[in-house]
C-alpha angles and dihedrals in degrees: 000000000000123000118219123239114277121198119217118263109243113265093359106139113182127193118237089253091054091047092051092049096045096042102034115181094001137120108246132196110208121193123210095005119199114219137182125240089279092052093251109155112249106168145333147146117292107228100171141357139182137164092223114073096203092050090044092055093046093048095046089057088059096053111116115227092016109206115259093210111048148136131213119208138172111222097198132083116288111244117247111273096013117142131189129221117206 
């Protein structure tokens, strides 16, 4: 099931824990992320989310005024054996 685009609510800054709870097992685009000294994500504004990664990528490209400072996270459990390339 695909989740529709959801714009951020003005001035709503969520912690990473709140984001993970509210958008469980979804890809999330976070604008203006706050990080600690080790670049661990602490909080930010949710601009978009979707359970489907391909749809998420396609929809993010369509966002007007895409944030210049952003983070993308997956809030679900990483599948066994999955690796990321940065």
